[in-house]
C-alpha positions in Angstrom: 133.2 40.1 134.1 131.2 42.6 136.2 132.0 45.4 133.7 130.3 43.6 130.8 127.3 42.7 132.9 126.9 46.4 133.8 126.6 47.6 130.2 123.9 46.8 127.6 125.1 45.8 124.1 124.1 49.1 122.5 124.9 51.6 125.3 126.0 55.1 124.2 126.8 56.7 127.6 125.6 60.3 127.5 123.3 60.2 124.4 120.3 61.1 126.5 119.7 64.3 124.6 119.6 62.6 121.2 117.8 59.3 121.7 116.1 59.3 125.1 114.3 62.7 125.7 111.8 64.4 123.4 110.8 68.1 123.5 107.2 69.3 123.1 105.7 72.8 123.1 102.1 73.4 124.2 100.7 76.8 123.2 97.4 78.0 124.5 96.3 80.2 121.6 93.1 81.2 123.3 91.2 79.8 126.3 90.3 76.2 125.3 92.3 76.2 122.0 95.7 74.7 121.8 98.5 73.8 119.5 101.1 71.0 120.2 104.5 71.0 118.5 106.9 68.0 118.7 110.5 69.1 118.0 112.4 65.8 117.7 112.2 64.0 114.3 112.9 60.6 115.8 109.6 60.7 117.9 106.8 58.6 116.3 104.1 60.9 114.9 100.7 61.2 116.6 98.3 59.9 114.0 95.4 60.0 116.3 95.9 63.0 118.7 92.5 62.3 120.4 94.0 59.3 122.2 96.5 61.5 124.1 93.9 64.0 125.2 91.4 64.1 128.0 87.9 62.7 127.0 86.3 66.2 126.6 89.0 67.5 124.1 89.0 66.9 120.4 91.6 67.1 117.7 91.3 69.8 115.0 92.9 70.0 111.6 96.6 70.2 112.0 98.4 73.5 111.4 101.9 74.2 110.1 104.3 71.8 111.9 101.8 71.5 114.9 98.8 69.5 116.1 95.8 71.5 117.1 93.0 70.6 119.6 90.3 72.2 121.7 88.8 71.4 125.1 85.6 72.6 126.6 86.1 73.5 129.4 89.8 74.4 129.0 92.6 72.2 130.4 92.9 72.3 134.2 95.2 70.9 136.8 93.2 67.6 136.9 94.1 66.8 133.2 97.0 65.1 131.7 98.4 64.4 128.2 99.4 60.7 127.7 102.0 60.1 124.9 102.5 56.6 123.4 106.3 56.8 123.4 108.8 54.4 124.9 111.3 57.1 125.6 113.3 58.0 128.7 111.2 61.1 129.1 110.0 64.4 127.6 110.7 68.0 128.4 107.4 70.0 128.0 107.3 73.7 127.6 103.9 75.4 128.0 103.0 78.9 126.9 99.7 79.9 128.4 97.4 82.7 127.0 97.9 84.8 130.2 101.6 85.1 129.4 102.8 82.5 131.9 105.5 80.1 130.7 106.3 76.9 132.5 108.5 74.0 131.6 109.1 70.6 133.2 110.8 67.2 132.7 108.5 64.1 132.8 110.1 60.6 132.9 108.8 57.7 130.9 107.0 54.7 132.2 107.6 52.0 129.8 105.4 52.5 126.6 103.8 55.8 127.8 104.8 59.2 129.1 102.3 61.2 131.1 102.4 65.0 131.3 100.1 66.2 134.1 98.8 69.7 133.7 99.2 70.2 137.4 103.0 70.5 136.7 102.5 72.8 133.8 99.8 75.2 134.8 100.5 78.7 136.2 102.2 78.4 139.5 103.4 74.8 138.8 107.0 76.0 138.3 107.6 76.2 142.0 110.9 75.6 143.6 109.8 72.2 145.0 108.5 71.0 141.7 111.5 72.1 139.7 113.8 70.5 142.4 112.1 67.1 142.1 112.0 67.1 138.3 115.6 67.9 137.7 117.0 66.0 140.7 115.3 63.0 139.1 116.7 63.8 135.6 120.2 64.2 137.1 120.1 61.0 139.1 118.7 59.1 136.1 121.4 60.4 133.9 124.3 59.4 136.2 122.9 56.0 137.0 122.3 55.2 133.4 125.3 57.1 132.0 127.5 54.0 132.0 130.6 55.6 130.8 130.7 58.1 133.7 130.1 55.3 136.2 132.9 53.3 134.7 135.3 56.3 135.1 134.2 56.6 138.8 134.8 52.8 139.2 138.3 53.2 137.7 139.1 55.9 140.3 137.9 53.6 143.1 140.2 50.8 141.8 143.1 53.3 141.6 142.7 54.8 145.0 143.5 53.7 148.5 142.8 55.7 151.6 139.7 57.8 152.6 141.4 61.2 152.3 142.8 60.5 148.9 139.4 59.2 147.7 137.7 62.3 149.1 140.1 64.8 147.4 139.9 62.9 144.1 136.1 62.7 144.0 135.8 66.3 145.1 138.2 67.4 142.2 136.2 65.4 139.8 132.9 66.9 141.0 134.2 70.5 140.9 135.5 70.0 137.4 132.4 68.5 135.8 130.2 71.1 137.6 132.2 73.9 136.1 131.9 72.8 132.5 128.3 71.6 132.9 127.4 75.2 134.1 129.5 76.9 131.3 127.9 74.7 128.6 124.3 75.0 129.7 124.6 78.8 130.2 126.0 79.2 126.8 129.5 80.3 127.8 131.1 77.4 125.9 129.5 75.3 123.1 129.1 71.5 123.7 131.3 69.8 121.1 129.5 66.4 121.1 131.6 63.8 119.1 135.0 65.0 120.4 133.8 65.0 124.0 132.3 61.5 123.7 135.6 60.2 122.2 137.6 61.9 125.0 135.4 60.4 127.7 136.1 56.9 126.3 139.8 57.8 126.2 139.7 59.0 129.8 138.4 55.5 130.9 141.0 53.8 128.8 143.8 55.8 130.3 142.5 55.2 133.8 142.3 51.5 133.3 145.9 51.5 132.1 147.0 53.2 135.3 145.0 50.8 137.4 146.9 47.9 135.8 150.2 49.6 136.2 149.6 50.1 139.9 148.7 46.5 140.3 152.1 45.6 138.8 153.8 47.9 141.2 154.6 50.7 138.7 153.6 54.1 140.3 153.3 57.3 138.4 152.2 60.8 139.2 148.6 59.7 138.5 148.9 57.3 141.5 150.5 59.9 143.8 148.2 62.8 142.9 145.1 61.3 141.2 143.0 64.4 141.9 144.8 66.2 139.1 143.8 63.6 136.5 140.3 63.5 138.0 140.0 67.3 137.6 141.2 67.3 134.0 139.0 64.5 132.8 136.1 65.8 134.9 136.0 68.8 132.6 135.3 66.5 129.7 132.6 64.6 131.6 130.9 67.9 132.5 130.4 68.6 128.8 129.0 65.1 128.5 126.4 65.9 131.2 125.6 69.2 129.4 124.5 67.2 126.4 121.6 65.9 128.5 120.5 69.2 129.9 121.8 72.0 127.6 119.6 71.1 124.6 116.3 70.2 126.2 114.7 73.6 125.3 114.2 74.9 128.9 112.6 78.3 129.5 115.3 80.8 130.2 114.0 81.6 133.6 114.2 77.8 134.6 117.7 77.2 133.5 119.7 78.3 136.7 117.5 76.4 139.1 117.3 73.4 136.7 121.1 73.4 136.4 121.5 73.4 140.2 119.1 70.6 140.8 120.3 68.5 137.9 123.8 68.8 139.2 122.7 67.8 142.8 120.9 64.8 141.2 124.1 63.8 139.4 126.1 64.1 142.7 123.5 62.1 144.6 123.6 59.3 142.1 127.3 59.4 142.1 127.4 59.0 145.9 125.0 56.1 145.7 127.2 54.3 143.2 130.4 55.0 145.2 128.9 53.7 148.5 127.6 50.6 146.7 130.9 49.8 145.3 132.7 50.3 148.6 130.1 48.0 150.2 130.7 45.3 147.5 134.4 45.6 147.9 134.1 45.2 151.7 132.0 42.1 151.3 134.4 40.4 148.9 137.4 41.4 151.1 135.8 39.6 154.1 134.9 36.6 152.0 138.3 36.2 150.4 141.0 38.7 150.3 143.0 36.6 147.7 140.2 36.6 145.2 139.6 40.3 145.6 142.9 41.0 143.8 141.9 38.9 140.9 138.5 40.7 140.7 140.2 44.0 140.7 142.5 42.9 137.8 139.5 41.5 135.9 137.7 44.8 136.4 140.7 46.8 135.2 141.1 44.8 132.0 137.3 44.9 131.5 137.3 48.8 131.8 140.1 49.0 129.3 138.4 46.6 126.8 135.0 48.5 127.0 136.7 51.9 126.8 138.7 50.8 123.7 135.6 49.6 122.0 133.7 52.9 122.8 136.6 55.0 121.5 136.8 53.1 118.2 133.0 53.1 117.9 132.9 57.0 118.5 136.0 57.9 116.4 134.2 57.9 113.0 131.8 60.7 114.3 134.8 63.0 114.6 135.4 63.0 110.9 131.6 63.2 110.1 131.4 66.3 112.4 134.5 67.8 110.7 
């Protein structure tokens, strides 16, 4: 089925903050002298720090929980640090000796991650640069956050009619935007394991409603789907916050990063919805009879994947407790 083709064997939905993004802190102790701290324990250690530095820089004896190096002349906007990590990306926070603090997200490129100083030096934290970085992070997170996409797919299978689709997707967007903002700004904590289990449960419930509608059994969910979309959208917002809320952003960057991350999420969501509508239109024109079978297969596929995810995430609830 298409659902099983969409998901890798070991996908974990919104676990970007745990397994995909590292955090590094670059401190300029004095002009030309630096310390580099890596927060996340799952990141491979840098046994030879010289290989990540510009050629004129050299590693020094490490300090307490930090690598040390010096550059002559000091780092400038033409330099970059190249980390040998096959991660989704890193968030780098730079503290410069003149008191300037700049942070940024840098996506991975296979086996390496490049952090250009042009994006971390004074003045690099411009609106345009921040917008690009966090739009990209938001779009990446939605397009690779398979559980969120499967929930949206379930809504598309459940709905018929443009206005009902518009109201439902709008309710879902408003809901997850609210909880994303509350979690990132520290108004509410992000309860990871319960939220991940509830997200899987939301997909399972939605798959059941799709199957019921295909059998002609209509409920309140089918008549007013925007209510369900809003309620479960609150949970999905907490899931998004797991990707952004613990990345170690500078306080001054959080409001704009939150805005652009959310816009990136919405842009990715619109791309996915338009793609699914186009695919549905193509199959309808090829064979309207086979379209019904495809929808039934997708509904059962959604339910099967969601059930597996729920059972997989259930033990974490007891560990967290």
